[in-house]
N, CA, C, O and the ligand as a Tripos MOL2 file, in Angstrom:
@<TRIPOS>MOLECULE
protein
  305   303    77     0     0
PROTEIN
NO_CHARGES

@<TRIPOS>ATOM
      1 N        -148.1930  -41.7460   41.0050 N.3       1 MET1
      2 CA       -147.8450  -42.3170   39.7420 C.3       1 MET1
      3 C        -148.6310  -41.6790   38.6820 C.2       1 MET1
      4 O        -149.8430  -41.8880   38.6360 O.2       1 MET1
      5 N        -148.0690  -40.9400   37.8450 N.am      2 PRO2
      6 CA       -148.8210  -40.3610   36.7500 C.3       2 PRO2
      7 C        -149.2250  -41.3200   35.7370 C.2       2 PRO2
      8 O        -148.4430  -42.1990   35.3740 O.2       2 PRO2
      9 N        -150.4540  -41.2020   35.2330 N.am      3 VAL3
     10 CA       -151.0640  -42.1530   34.1890 C.3       3 VAL3
     11 C        -151.2330  -41.3530   32.9110 C.2       3 VAL3
     12 O        -151.8460  -40.2850   32.9110 O.2       3 VAL3
     13 N        -150.6980  -41.8650   31.8450 N.am      4 ASN4
     14 CA       -150.8770  -41.2690   30.5970 C.3       4 ASN4
     15 C        -152.3670  -41.3220   30.0800 C.2       4 ASN4
     16 O        -153.0780  -42.3100   30.2660 O.2       4 ASN4
     17 N        -152.7730  -40.2270   29.4420 N.am      5 VAL5
     18 CA       -154.2070  -40.2250   28.9980 C.3       5 VAL5
     19 C        -154.4310  -41.2950   28.0340 C.2       5 VAL5
     20 O        -155.4710  -41.9490   28.1100 O.2       5 VAL5
     21 N        -153.5040  -41.5570   27.0730 N.am      6 THR6
     22 CA       -153.6650  -42.6200   26.1130 C.3       6 THR6
     23 C        -153.8350  -44.0320   26.6720 C.2       6 THR6
     24 O        -154.6510  -44.8390   26.2260 O.2       6 THR6
     25 N        -152.9680  -44.2680   27.7180 N.am      7 THR7
     26 CA       -153.1090  -45.5320   28.4060 C.3       7 THR7
     27 C        -154.3820  -45.6600   29.1130 C.2       7 THR7
     28 O        -154.9700  -46.7410   29.1070 O.2       7 THR7
     29 N        -154.8780  -44.5880   29.7520 N.am      8 PHE8
     30 CA       -156.1910  -44.6420   30.4460 C.3       8 PHE8
     31 C        -157.2710  -44.8820   29.5340 C.2       8 PHE8
     32 O        -158.1600  -45.6760   29.8410 O.2       8 PHE8
     33 N        -157.2770  -44.2250   28.3590 N.am      9 ILE9
     34 CA       -158.4020  -44.5380   27.3710 C.3       9 ILE9
     35 C        -158.3050  -45.9180   26.8060 C.2       9 ILE9
     36 O        -159.3010  -46.5870   26.5350 O.2       9 ILE9
     37 N        -157.0340  -46.3370   26.6310 N.am     10 GLY10
     38 CA       -156.8040  -47.7620   26.0870 C.3      10 GLY10
     39 C        -157.3850  -48.7960   27.0620 C.2      10 GLY10
     40 O        -158.0050  -49.7950   26.6960 O.2      10 GLY10
     41 N        -157.1270  -48.4670   28.3330 N.am     11 VAL11
     42 CA       -157.6040  -49.4840   29.4470 C.3      11 VAL11
     43 C        -159.1030  -49.4170   29.4510 C.2      11 VAL11
     44 O        -159.7730  -50.4500   29.4770 O.2      11 VAL11
     45 N        -159.6510  -48.2040   29.4240 N.am     12 CYS12
     46 CA       -161.1090  -48.0920   29.4460 C.3      12 CYS12
     47 C        -161.8200  -48.7620   28.2910 C.2      12 CYS12
     48 O        -162.9580  -49.2090   28.4370 O.2      12 CYS12
     49 N        -161.1660  -48.8380   27.1440 N.am     13 VAL13
     50 CA       -161.7900  -49.4790   25.9500 C.3      13 VAL13
     51 C        -161.5450  -51.0020   26.0070 C.2      13 VAL13
     52 O        -162.4070  -51.8330   25.7230 O.2      13 VAL13
     53 N        -160.3040  -51.2820   26.3950 N.am     14 MET14
     54 CA       -159.8560  -52.8240   26.2920 C.3      14 MET14
     55 C        -160.4660  -53.6440   27.4640 C.2      14 MET14
     56 O        -160.7170  -54.8410   27.3190 O.2      14 MET14
     57 N        -160.6860  -53.0270   28.5510 N.am     15 LEU15
     58 CA       -161.1080  -53.8000   29.7160 C.3      15 LEU15
     59 C        -162.5060  -54.4100   29.4390 C.2      15 LEU15
     60 O        -162.6520  -55.6190   29.6200 O.2      15 LEU15
     61 N        -163.5570  -53.6390   29.0070 N.am     16 PRO16
     62 CA       -164.9090  -54.2260   28.7370 C.3      16 PRO16
     63 C        -164.7930  -55.2560   27.6130 C.2      16 PRO16
     64 O        -165.5200  -56.2490   27.6360 O.2      16 PRO16
     65 N        -163.9360  -55.0650   26.6600 N.am     17 LEU17
     66 CA       -163.8110  -55.9980   25.4750 C.3      17 LEU17
     67 C        -163.2650  -57.3560   26.0850 C.2      17 LEU17
     68 O        -163.7730  -58.4330   25.7730 O.2      17 LEU17
     69 N        -162.2510  -57.2560   26.9310 N.am     18 VAL18
     70 CA       -161.7480  -58.4990   27.5950 C.3      18 VAL18
     71 C        -162.7220  -59.1650   28.4410 C.2      18 VAL18
     72 O        -162.7440  -60.3930   28.5280 O.2      18 VAL18
     73 N        -163.5600  -58.3840   29.0920 N.am     19 VAL19
     74 CA       -164.6320  -59.0610   29.9510 C.3      19 VAL19
     75 C        -165.6430  -59.7130   29.0560 C.2      19 VAL19
     76 O        -166.0290  -60.8630   29.2650 O.2      19 VAL19
     77 N        -166.0790  -58.9650   28.0380 N.am     20 LEU20
     78 CA       -166.9580  -59.6530   27.0290 C.3      20 LEU20
     79 C        -166.4820  -60.8540   26.3390 C.2      20 LEU20
     80 O        -167.2470  -61.7690   26.0330 O.2      20 LEU20
     81 N        -165.1910  -60.8620   26.0850 N.am     21 LEU21
     82 CA       -164.5560  -61.9990   25.4920 C.3      21 LEU21
     83 C        -164.5730  -63.1880   26.4460 C.2      21 LEU21
     84 O        -164.8320  -64.3220   26.0440 O.2      21 LEU21
     85 N        -164.3000  -62.9140   27.6820 N.am     22 GLY22
     86 CA       -164.2620  -63.9250   28.7300 C.3      22 GLY22
     87 C        -165.6070  -64.5170   28.9530 C.2      22 GLY22
     88 O        -165.7180  -65.7370   29.0800 O.2      22 GLY22
     89 N        -166.7250  -63.6560   29.0140 N.am     23 VAL23
     90 CA       -168.1140  -64.1250   29.1330 C.3      23 VAL23
     91 C        -168.4890  -65.0340   27.8800 C.2      23 VAL23
     92 O        -169.0780  -66.1090   27.9950 O.2      23 VAL23
     93 N        -168.0880  -64.4910   26.6930 N.am     24 TRP24
     94 CA       -168.4890  -65.2350   25.5010 C.3      24 TRP24
     95 C        -167.7630  -66.6780   25.4630 C.2      24 TRP24
     96 O        -168.3920  -67.6950   25.1710 O.2      24 TRP24
     97 N        -166.4710  -66.6820   25.7640 N.am     25 LEU25
     98 CA       -165.8080  -67.9870   25.7500 C.3      25 LEU25
     99 C        -166.3940  -68.9340   26.8200 C.2      25 LEU25
    100 O        -166.4990  -70.1360   26.5710 O.2      25 LEU25
    101 N        -166.7670  -68.4320   27.9700 N.am     26 TYR26
    102 CA       -167.3680  -69.1940   29.0700 C.3      26 TYR26
    103 C        -168.7190  -69.7430   28.5950 C.2      26 TYR26
    104 O        -168.9820  -70.9270   28.8090 O.2      26 TYR26
    105 N        -169.5320  -68.9970   28.0040 N.am     27 GLU27
    106 CA       -170.8570  -69.3850   27.5000 C.3      27 GLU27
    107 C        -170.6720  -70.3560   26.4220 C.2      27 GLU27
    108 O        -171.4390  -71.3180   26.3760 O.2      27 GLU27
    109 N        -169.7170  -70.2160   25.5200 N.am     28 GLU28
    110 CA       -169.5000  -71.1180   24.4020 C.3      28 GLU28
    111 C        -168.9560  -72.4850   24.9940 C.2      28 GLU28
    112 O        -169.3300  -73.5370   24.4750 O.2      28 GLU28
    113 N        -168.1340  -72.4940   26.0030 N.am     29 TYR29
    114 CA       -167.6160  -73.7320   26.5650 C.3      29 TYR29
    115 C        -168.7840  -74.4430   27.2580 C.2      29 TYR29
    116 O        -168.8540  -75.6700   27.1830 O.2      29 TYR29
    117 N        -169.6500  -73.7780   27.8920 N.am     30 TRP30
    118 CA       -170.7910  -74.4910   28.5950 C.3      30 TRP30
    119 C        -171.8560  -74.9890   27.5860 C.2      30 TRP30
    120 O        -172.4640  -76.0500   27.7340 O.2      30 TRP30
    121 N        -172.0300  -74.1590   26.5730 N.am     31 PHE31
    122 CA       -173.0070  -74.6130   25.4720 C.3      31 PHE31
    123 C        -172.5950  -75.8550   24.7800 C.2      31 PHE31
    124 O        -173.4540  -76.6650   24.4320 O.2      31 PHE31
    125 N        -171.2650  -76.0700   24.5430 N.am     32 ARG32
    126 CA       -170.7370  -77.2570   23.8820 C.3      32 ARG32
    127 C        -170.7900  -78.4750   24.7970 C.2      32 ARG32
    128 O        -170.9110  -79.6160   24.3500 O.2      32 ARG32
    129 N        -170.6950  -78.1890   26.0990 N.am     33 ARG33
    130 CA       -170.6950  -79.3940   26.9770 C.3      33 ARG33
    131 C        -172.0570  -79.8320   27.3070 C.2      33 ARG33
    132 O        -172.1940  -80.9130   27.8810 O.2      33 ARG33
    133 N        -173.1210  -79.0880   26.9960 N.am     34 ARG34
    134 CA       -174.4400  -79.5340   27.3490 C.3      34 ARG34
    135 C        -174.9070  -80.6910   26.4520 C.2      34 ARG34
    136 O        -174.6820  -80.6520   25.2420 O.2      34 ARG34
    137 N        -175.5190  -81.6650   26.9940 N.am     35 PRO35
    138 CA       -175.8970  -82.8990   26.1970 C.3      35 PRO35
    139 C        -177.0910  -82.6060   25.3420 C.2      35 PRO35
    140 O        -177.9910  -81.8640   25.7340 O.2      35 PRO35
    141 N        -177.0950  -83.1940   24.1680 N.am     36 PHE36
    142 CA       -178.1660  -83.1000   23.2220 C.3      36 PHE36
    143 C        -179.3220  -83.9600   23.6510 C.2      36 PHE36
    144 O        -179.1180  -85.1650   23.7950 O.2      36 PHE36
    145 N        -180.4520  -83.4840   23.8560 N.am     37 VAL37
    146 CA       -181.6500  -84.2230   24.2180 C.3      37 VAL37
    147 C        -182.7110  -84.1530   23.1060 C.2      37 VAL37
    148 O        -183.3000  -83.1050   22.8410 O.2      37 VAL37
    149 N        -182.9280  -85.3260   22.4620 N.am     38 PRO38
    150 CA       -183.8700  -85.2710   21.3370 C.3      38 PRO38
    151 C        -185.3180  -85.1560   21.9180 C.2      38 PRO38
    152 O        -185.6880  -85.7800   22.9120 O.2      38 PRO38
    153 N        -186.0730  -84.3240   21.2240 N.am     39 THR39
    154 CA       -187.5050  -84.1180   21.6980 C.3      39 THR39
    155 C        -188.4440  -85.2190   21.2010 C.2      39 THR39
    156 O        -188.1900  -85.7900   20.1410 O.2      39 THR39
    157 N        -189.4740  -85.5250   21.8970 N.am     40 THR40
    158 CA       -190.5270  -86.3000   21.3840 C.3      40 THR40
    159 C        -191.7740  -85.5920   20.9390 C.2      40 THR40
    160 O        -192.8440  -86.1870   20.8080 O.2      40 THR40
    161 N        -191.6190  -84.3400   20.7140 N.am     41 ARG41
    162 CA       -192.7990  -83.5480   20.3610 C.3      41 ARG41
    163 C        -192.5110  -82.9080   18.9600 C.2      41 ARG41
    164 O        -191.3690  -82.6770   18.5630 O.2      41 ARG41
    165 N        -193.5900  -82.6580   18.2850 N.am     42 VAL42
    166 CA       -193.4450  -81.9720   16.9570 C.3      42 VAL42
    167 C        -194.3420  -80.6910   16.9660 C.2      42 VAL42
    168 O        -195.3330  -80.6050   17.6920 O.2      42 VAL42
    169 N        -193.9540  -79.7490   16.1560 N.am     43 MET43
    170 CA       -194.7820  -78.5320   16.1150 C.3      43 MET43
    171 C        -195.7890  -78.8080   14.9840 C.2      43 MET43
    172 O        -195.4550  -79.3610   13.9360 O.2      43 MET43
    173 N        -197.0020  -78.4070   15.2440 N.am     44 VAL44
    174 CA       -198.1830  -78.6700   14.3800 C.3      44 VAL44
    175 C        -198.8470  -77.2900   14.1590 C.2      44 VAL44
    176 O        -198.9410  -76.4600   15.0640 O.2      44 VAL44
    177 N        -199.2850  -77.1030   12.9420 N.am     45 GLN45
    178 CA       -200.0480  -75.8800   12.6750 C.3      45 GLN45
    179 C        -201.5340  -76.2060   12.3990 C.2      45 GLN45
    180 O        -201.7890  -77.1100   11.6030 O.2      45 GLN45
    181 N        -202.4760  -75.5620   12.9760 N.am     46 CYS46
    182 CA       -203.8310  -75.8270   12.8150 C.3      46 CYS46
    183 C        -204.2310  -75.2700   11.4150 C.2      46 CYS46
    184 O        -203.8230  -74.1830   11.0050 O.2      46 CYS46
    185 N        -205.0990  -76.1290   10.6790 N.am     47 ASP47
    186 CA       -205.5020  -75.6900    9.3750 C.3      47 ASP47
    187 C        -206.4720  -74.5470    9.4130 C.2      47 ASP47
    188 O        -206.5170  -73.7630    8.4650 O.2      47 ASP47
    189 N        -207.2810  -74.4060   10.4980 N.am     48 ILE48
    190 CA       -208.2910  -73.3800   10.4520 C.3      48 ILE48
    191 C        -207.7980  -72.0360   11.0100 C.2      48 ILE48
    192 O        -207.9190  -70.9990   10.3580 O.2      48 ILE48
    193 N        -207.2400  -72.0740   12.2290 N.am     49 CYS49
    194 CA       -206.8550  -70.8030   12.8210 C.3      49 CYS49
    195 C        -205.3770  -70.4840   12.7370 C.2      49 CYS49
    196 O        -204.9440  -69.4230   13.1860 O.2      49 CYS49
    197 N        -204.5690  -71.4230   12.1450 N.am     50 LEU50
    198 CA       -203.1650  -71.2270   11.8300 C.3      50 LEU50
    199 C        -202.3710  -71.0620   13.1020 C.2      50 LEU50
    200 O        -201.3250  -70.4130   13.0930 O.2      50 LEU50
    201 N        -202.8450  -71.6380   14.2100 N.am     51 HIS51
    202 CA       -202.1590  -71.5480   15.4450 C.3      51 HIS51
    203 C        -201.1270  -72.6980   15.5490 C.2      51 HIS51
    204 O        -201.4180  -73.8530   15.2370 O.2      51 HIS51
    205 N        -199.9190  -72.3290   15.9990 N.am     52 HIS52
    206 CA       -198.8610  -73.3720   16.1270 C.3      52 HIS52
    207 C        -198.7960  -73.8720   17.6030 C.2      52 HIS52
    208 O        -198.9160  -73.1050   18.5580 O.2      52 HIS52
    209 N        -198.6050  -75.1670   17.7150 N.am     53 PHE53
    210 CA       -198.5600  -75.7160   19.0840 C.3      53 PHE53
    211 C        -197.6620  -77.0460   18.9300 C.2      53 PHE53
    212 O        -197.4540  -77.5850   17.8420 O.2      53 PHE53
    213 N        -197.1880  -77.4770   20.0920 N.am     54 PHE54
    214 CA       -196.4220  -78.7830   20.1070 C.3      54 PHE54
    215 C        -197.3910  -79.7910   20.6340 C.2      54 PHE54
    216 O        -198.2300  -79.5450   21.5020 O.2      54 PHE54
    217 N        -197.1970  -81.0560   19.9880 N.am     55 CYS55
    218 CA       -197.9080  -82.3210   20.3730 C.3      55 CYS55
    219 C        -196.9330  -83.3870   20.3680 C.2      55 CYS55
    220 O        -195.8910  -83.2830   19.7200 O.2      55 CYS55
    221 N        -197.2330  -84.4730   21.1010 N.am     56 GLU56
    222 CA       -196.3840  -85.7020   21.1200 C.3      56 GLU56
    223 C        -196.4230  -86.3140   19.7480 C.2      56 GLU56
    224 O        -197.4000  -86.1290   19.0220 O.2      56 GLU56
    225 N        -195.3250  -87.0870   19.3450 N.am     57 LYS57
    226 CA       -195.2190  -87.7030   18.0490 C.3      57 LYS57
    227 C        -196.3150  -88.8000   17.8580 C.2      57 LYS57
    228 O        -196.8480  -88.9950   16.7650 O.2      57 LYS57
    229 N        -196.6190  -89.5030   18.9880 N.am     58 ASP58
    230 CA       -197.4820  -90.6960   18.7770 C.3      58 ASP58
    231 C        -198.8970  -90.3990   18.9330 C.2      58 ASP58
    232 O        -199.6990  -91.3320   18.9230 O.2      58 ASP58
    233 N        -199.3300  -89.0690   19.0900 N.am     59 VAL59
    234 CA       -200.7520  -88.7780   19.1140 C.3      59 VAL59
    235 C        -201.2460  -88.7030   17.6730 C.2      59 VAL59
    236 O        -200.6700  -87.9840   16.8570 O.2      59 VAL59
    237 N        -202.3550  -89.4720   17.3430 N.am     60 ARG60
    238 CA       -202.7940  -89.5330   15.9700 C.3      60 ARG60
    239 C        -203.6170  -88.3490   15.6300 C.2      60 ARG60
    240 O        -203.3400  -87.7760   14.5760 O.2      60 ARG60
    241 N        -204.5310  -87.9180   16.3180 N.am     61 LEU61
    242 CA       -205.3370  -86.7610   16.1110 C.3      61 LEU61
    243 C        -205.1980  -85.7240   17.2000 C.2      61 LEU61
    244 O        -205.9820  -85.7120   18.1490 O.2      61 LEU61
    245 N        -204.2310  -84.8690   17.0800 N.am     62 PRO62
    246 CA       -204.0930  -83.8560   18.1030 C.3      62 PRO62
    247 C        -205.1430  -82.7550   17.9340 C.2      62 PRO62
    248 O        -205.5600  -82.4210   16.8250 O.2      62 PRO62
    249 N        -205.5380  -82.2220   19.0510 N.am     63 ARG63
    250 CA       -206.6430  -81.1780   19.0600 C.3      63 ARG63
    251 C        -206.0010  -79.8440   19.2250 C.2      63 ARG63
    252 O        -205.1310  -79.6870   20.0820 O.2      63 ARG63
    253 N        -206.4080  -78.8280   18.4060 N.am     64 CYS64
    254 CA       -205.8640  -77.4870   18.5010 C.3      64 CYS64
    255 C        -206.3540  -76.8910   19.8300 C.2      64 CYS64
    256 O        -207.5580  -76.8580   20.0880 O.2      64 CYS64
    257 N        -205.4340  -76.4260   20.6620 N.am     65 PRO65
    258 CA       -205.8220  -75.8590   21.9000 C.3      65 PRO65
    259 C        -206.6350  -74.4520   21.7510 C.2      65 PRO65
    260 O        -207.2860  -73.9980   22.6930 O.2      65 PRO65
    261 N        -206.5490  -73.8630   20.6020 N.am     66 GLN66
    262 CA       -207.1830  -72.5870   20.4160 C.3      66 GLN66
    263 C        -208.6090  -72.6810   19.9120 C.2      66 GLN66
    264 O        -209.4920  -72.0060   20.4410 O.2      66 GLN66
    265 N        -208.8560  -73.4960   18.9070 N.am     67 CYS67
    266 CA       -210.1770  -73.7020   18.2910 C.3      67 CYS67
    267 C        -210.7120  -75.0410   18.4300 C.2      67 CYS67
    268 O        -211.8970  -75.2230   18.1510 O.2      67 CYS67
    269 N        -209.9650  -76.0330   18.8390 N.am     68 GLY68
    270 CA       -210.6240  -77.3630   19.0680 C.3      68 GLY68
    271 C        -210.5660  -78.2580   17.7390 C.2      68 GLY68
    272 O        -211.0840  -79.3740   17.7230 O.2      68 GLY68
    273 N        -209.9650  -77.7590   16.7160 N.am     69 ASN69
    274 CA       -210.0110  -78.5900   15.4280 C.3      69 ASN69
    275 C        -209.0680  -79.7300   15.5450 C.2      69 ASN69
    276 O        -207.9720  -79.5960   16.0880 O.2      69 ASN69
    277 N        -209.4970  -80.8850   15.0240 N.am     70 LEU70
    278 CA       -208.6300  -82.0510   15.0050 C.3      70 LEU70
    279 C        -207.7110  -81.9540   13.7330 C.2      70 LEU70
    280 O        -208.1700  -81.6920   12.6210 O.2      70 LEU70
    281 N        -206.3340  -82.1940   13.9880 N.am     71 ILE71
    282 CA       -205.4850  -82.1340   12.9210 C.3      71 ILE71
    283 C        -205.0970  -83.4600   12.4380 C.2      71 ILE71
    284 O        -204.6880  -84.3040   13.2350 O.2      71 ILE71
    285 N        -205.2060  -83.7170   11.0890 N.am     72 ARG72
    286 CA       -205.0270  -85.0850   10.6500 C.3      72 ARG72
    287 C        -203.5500  -85.5120   10.5010 C.2      72 ARG72
    288 O        -203.1010  -86.4290   11.1890 O.2      72 ARG72
    289 N        -202.7860  -84.8370    9.5910 N.am     73 ASP73
    290 CA       -201.4500  -85.2800    9.3100 C.3      73 ASP73
    291 C        -200.4040  -84.3570   10.1710 C.2      73 ASP73
    292 O        -200.1550  -83.1850    9.8900 O.2      73 ASP73
    293 N        -199.9140  -84.9790   11.1110 N.am     74 THR74
    294 CA       -198.8840  -84.1590   11.8760 C.3      74 THR74
    295 C        -197.5060  -84.4760   11.4160 C.2      74 THR74
    296 O        -196.5730  -83.7920   11.8370 O.2      74 THR74
    297 N        -197.2880  -85.5040   10.5490 N.am     75 HIS75
    298 CA       -195.9070  -85.9040   10.1910 C.3      75 HIS75
    299 C        -195.6750  -85.5590    8.7570 C.2      75 HIS75
    300 O        -194.8920  -86.2630    8.1180 O.2      75 HIS75
    301 N        -196.2670  -84.5610    8.1890 N.am     76 ALA76
    302 CA       -196.0570  -84.1740    6.7870 C.3      76 ALA76
    303 C        -194.9110  -83.4290    6.7120 C.2      76 ALA76
    304 O        -194.5300  -82.9890    5.6270 O.2      76 ALA76
    305 ZN       -206.9940  -74.1020   15.5550 Zn       77 ZN77
@<TRIPOS>BOND
     1     1     2 1
     2     2     3 1
     3     3     4 2
     4     3     5 am
     5     5     6 1
     6     6     7 1
     7     7     8 2
     8     7     9 am
     9     9    10 1
    10    10    11 1
    11    11    12 2
    12    11    13 am
    13    13    14 1
    14    14    15 1
    15    15    16 2
    16    15    17 am
    17    17    18 1
    18    18    19 1
    19    19    20 2
    20    19    21 am
    21    21    22 1
    22    22    23 1
    23    23    24 2
    24    23    25 am
    25    25    26 1
    26    26    27 1
    27    27    28 2
    28    27    29 am
    29    29    30 1
    30    30    31 1
    31    31    32 2
    32    31    33 am
    33    33    34 1
    34    34    35 1
    35    35    36 2
    36    35    37 am
    37    37    38 1
    38    38    39 1
    39    39    40 2
    40    39    41 am
    41    41    42 1
    42    42    43 1
    43    43    44 2
    44    43    45 am
    45    45    46 1
    46    46    47 1
    47    47    48 2
    48    47    49 am
    49    49    50 1
    50    50    51 1
    51    51    52 2
    52    51    53 am
    53    53    54 1
    54    54    55 1
    55    55    56 2
    56    55    57 am
    57    57    58 1
    58    58    59 1
    59    59    60 2
    60    59    61 am
    61    61    62 1
    62    62    63 1
    63    63    64 2
    64    63    65 am
    65    65    66 1
    66    66    67 1
    67    67    68 2
    68    67    69 am
    69    69    70 1
    70    70    71 1
    71    71    72 2
    72    71    73 am
    73    73    74 1
    74    74    75 1
    75    75    76 2
    76    75    77 am
    77    77    78 1
    78    78    79 1
    79    79    80 2
    80    79    81 am
    81    81    82 1
    82    82    83 1
    83    83    84 2
    84    83    85 am
    85    85    86 1
    86    86    87 1
    87    87    88 2
    88    87    89 am
    89    89    90 1
    90    90    91 1
    91    91    92 2
    92    91    93 am
    93    93    94 1
    94    94    95 1
    95    95    96 2
    96    95    97 am
    97    97    98 1
    98    98    99 1
    99    99   100 2
   100    99   101 am
   101   101   102 1
   102   102   103 1
   103   103   104 2
   104   103   105 am
   105   105   106 1
   106   106   107 1
   107   107   108 2
   108   107   109 am
   109   109   110 1
   110   110   111 1
   111   111   112 2
   112   111   113 am
   113   113   114 1
   114   114   115 1
   115   115   116 2
   116   115   117 am
   117   117   118 1
   118   118   119 1
   119   119   120 2
   120   119   121 am
   121   121   122 1
   122   122   123 1
   123   123   124 2
   124   123   125 am
   125   125   126 1
   126   126   127 1
   127   127   128 2
   128   127   129 am
   129   129   130 1
   130   130   131 1
   131   131   132 2
   132   131   133 am
   133   133   134 1
   134   134   135 1
   135   135   136 2
   136   135   137 am
   137   137   138 1
   138   138   139 1
   139   139   140 2
   140   139   141 am
   141   141   142 1
   142   142   143 1
   143   143   144 2
   144   143   145 am
   145   145   146 1
   146   146   147 1
   147   147   148 2
   148   147   149 am
   149   149   150 1
   150   150   151 1
   151   151   152 2
   152   151   153 am
   153   153   154 1
   154   154   155 1
   155   155   156 2
   156   155   157 am
   157   157   158 1
   158   158   159 1
   159   159   160 2
   160   159   161 am
   161   161   162 1
   162   162   163 1
   163   163   164 2
   164   163   165 am
   165   165   166 1
   166   166   167 1
   167   167   168 2
   168   167   169 am
   169   169   170 1
   170   170   171 1
   171   171   172 2
   172   171   173 am
   173   173   174 1
   174   174   175 1
   175   175   176 2
   176   175   177 am
   177   177   178 1
   178   178   179 1
   179   179   180 2
   180   179   181 am
   181   181   182 1
   182   182   183 1
   183   183   184 2
   184   183   185 am
   185   185   186 1
   186   186   187 1
   187   187   188 2
   188   187   189 am
   189   189   190 1
   190   190   191 1
   191   191   192 2
   192   191   193 am
   193   193   194 1
   194   194   195 1
   195   195   196 2
   196   195   197 am
   197   197   198 1
   198   198   199 1
   199   199   200 2
   200   199   201 am
   201   201   202 1
   202   202   203 1
   203   203   204 2
   204   203   205 am
   205   205   206 1
   206   206   207 1
   207   207   208 2
   208   207   209 am
   209   209   210 1
   210   210   211 1
   211   211   212 2
   212   211   213 am
   213   213   214 1
   214   214   215 1
   215   215   216 2
   216   215   217 am
   217   217   218 1
   218   218   219 1
   219   219   220 2
   220   219   221 am
   221   221   222 1
   222   222   223 1
   223   223   224 2
   224   223   225 am
   225   225   226 1
   226   226   227 1
   227   227   228 2
   228   227   229 am
   229   229   230 1
   230   230   231 1
   231   231   232 2
   232   231   233 am
   233   233   234 1
   234   234   235 1
   235   235   236 2
   236   235   237 am
   237   237   238 1
   238   238   239 1
   239   239   240 2
   240   239   241 am
   241   241   242 1
   242   242   243 1
   243   243   244 2
   244   243   245 am
   245   245   246 1
   246   246   247 1
   247   247   248 2
   248   247   249 am
   249   249   250 1
   250   250   251 1
   251   251   252 2
   252   251   253 am
   253   253   254 1
   254   254   255 1
   255   255   256 2
   256   255   257 am
   257   257   258 1
   258   258   259 1
   259   259   260 2
   260   259   261 am
   261   261   262 1
   262   262   263 1
   263   263   264 2
   264   263   265 am
   265   265   266 1
   266   266   267 1
   267   267   268 2
   268   267   269 am
   269   269   270 1
   270   270   271 1
   271   271   272 2
   272   271   273 am
   273   273   274 1
   274   274   275 1
   275   275   276 2
   276   275   277 am
   277   277   278 1
   278   278   279 1
   279   279   280 2
   280   279   281 am
   281   281   282 1
   282   282   283 1
   283   283   284 2
   284   283   285 am
   285   285   286 1
   286   286   287 1
   287   287   288 2
   288   287   289 am
   289   289   290 1
   290   290   291 1
   291   291   292 2
   292   291   293 am
   293   293   294 1
   294   294   295 1
   295   295   296 2
   296   295   297 am
   297   297   298 1
   298   298   299 1
   299   299   300 2
   300   299   301 am
   301   301   302 1
   302   302   303 1
   303   303   304 2
@<TRIPOS>SUBSTRUCTURE
     1 MET1         2 RESIDUE 1 A MET
     2 PRO2         6 RESIDUE 1 A PRO
     3 VAL3        10 RESIDUE 1 A VAL
     4 ASN4        14 RESIDUE 1 A ASN
     5 VAL5        18 RESIDUE 1 A VAL
     6 THR6        22 RESIDUE 1 A THR
     7 THR7        26 RESIDUE 1 A THR
     8 PHE8        30 RESIDUE 1 A PHE
     9 ILE9        34 RESIDUE 1 A ILE
    10 GLY10       38 RESIDUE 1 A GLY
    11 VAL11       42 RESIDUE 1 A VAL
    12 CYS12       46 RESIDUE 1 A CYS
    13 VAL13       50 RESIDUE 1 A VAL
    14 MET14       54 RESIDUE 1 A MET
    15 LEU15       58 RESIDUE 1 A LEU
    16 PRO16       62 RESIDUE 1 A PRO
    17 LEU17       66 RESIDUE 1 A LEU
    18 VAL18       70 RESIDUE 1 A VAL
    19 VAL19       74 RESIDUE 1 A VAL
    20 LEU20       78 RESIDUE 1 A LEU
    21 LEU21       82 RESIDUE 1 A LEU
    22 GLY22       86 RESIDUE 1 A GLY
    23 VAL23       90 RESIDUE 1 A VAL
    24 TRP24       94 RESIDUE 1 A TRP
    25 LEU25       98 RESIDUE 1 A LEU
    26 TYR26      102 RESIDUE 1 A TYR
    27 GLU27      106 RESIDUE 1 A GLU
    28 GLU28      110 RESIDUE 1 A GLU
    29 TYR29      114 RESIDUE 1 A TYR
    30 TRP30      118 RESIDUE 1 A TRP
    31 PHE31      122 RESIDUE 1 A PHE
    32 ARG32      126 RESIDUE 1 A ARG
    33 ARG33      130 RESIDUE 1 A ARG
    34 ARG34      134 RESIDUE 1 A ARG
    35 PRO35      138 RESIDUE 1 A PRO
    36 PHE36      142 RESIDUE 1 A PHE
    37 VAL37      146 RESIDUE 1 A VAL
    38 PRO38      150 RESIDUE 1 A PRO
    39 THR39      154 RESIDUE 1 A THR
    40 THR40      158 RESIDUE 1 A THR
    41 ARG41      162 RESIDUE 1 A ARG
    42 VAL42      166 RESIDUE 1 A VAL
    43 MET43      170 RESIDUE 1 A MET
    44 VAL44      174 RESIDUE 1 A VAL
    45 GLN45      178 RESIDUE 1 A GLN
    46 CYS46      182 RESIDUE 1 A CYS
    47 ASP47      186 RESIDUE 1 A ASP
    48 ILE48      190 RESIDUE 1 A ILE
    49 CYS49      194 RESIDUE 1 A CYS
    50 LEU50      198 RESIDUE 1 A LEU
    51 HIS51      202 RESIDUE 1 A HIS
    52 HIS52      206 RESIDUE 1 A HIS
    53 PHE53      210 RESIDUE 1 A PHE
    54 PHE54      214 RESIDUE 1 A PHE
    55 CYS55      218 RESIDUE 1 A CYS
    56 GLU56      222 RESIDUE 1 A GLU
    57 LYS57      226 RESIDUE 1 A LYS
    58 ASP58      230 RESIDUE 1 A ASP
    59 VAL59      234 RESIDUE 1 A VAL
    60 ARG60      238 RESIDUE 1 A ARG
    61 LEU61      242 RESIDUE 1 A LEU
    62 PRO62      246 RESIDUE 1 A PRO
    63 ARG63      250 RESIDUE 1 A ARG
    64 CYS64      254 RESIDUE 1 A CYS
    65 PRO65      258 RESIDUE 1 A PRO
    66 GLN66      262 RESIDUE 1 A GLN
    67 CYS67      266 RESIDUE 1 A CYS
    68 GLY68      270 RESIDUE 1 A GLY
    69 ASN69      274 RESIDUE 1 A ASN
    70 LEU70      278 RESIDUE 1 A LEU
    71 ILE71      282 RESIDUE 1 A ILE
    72 ARG72      286 RESIDUE 1 A ARG
    73 ASP73      290 RESIDUE 1 A ASP
    74 THR74      294 RESIDUE 1 A THR
    75 HIS75      298 RESIDUE 1 A HIS
    76 ALA76      302 RESIDUE 1 A ALA
    77 ZN77       305 GROUP 0 **** ****
């Protein structure tokens, strides 16, 4: 069966696009079905060394893991 060159090039271009579209739709479908889980941690920046880290919301004076500084206001 002879295959036209234009048809062959069209298939070679369209097939990866169709596969990518399928992967994208599949990922989008599973991303929207994933339940939202609120976190209990907040991101805090150290005043001295400017290191960012996560700590629990109910901790009053979190300690910087890099320099050991106590951070006062974590809810600003
Ligand atoms: Zn620090």
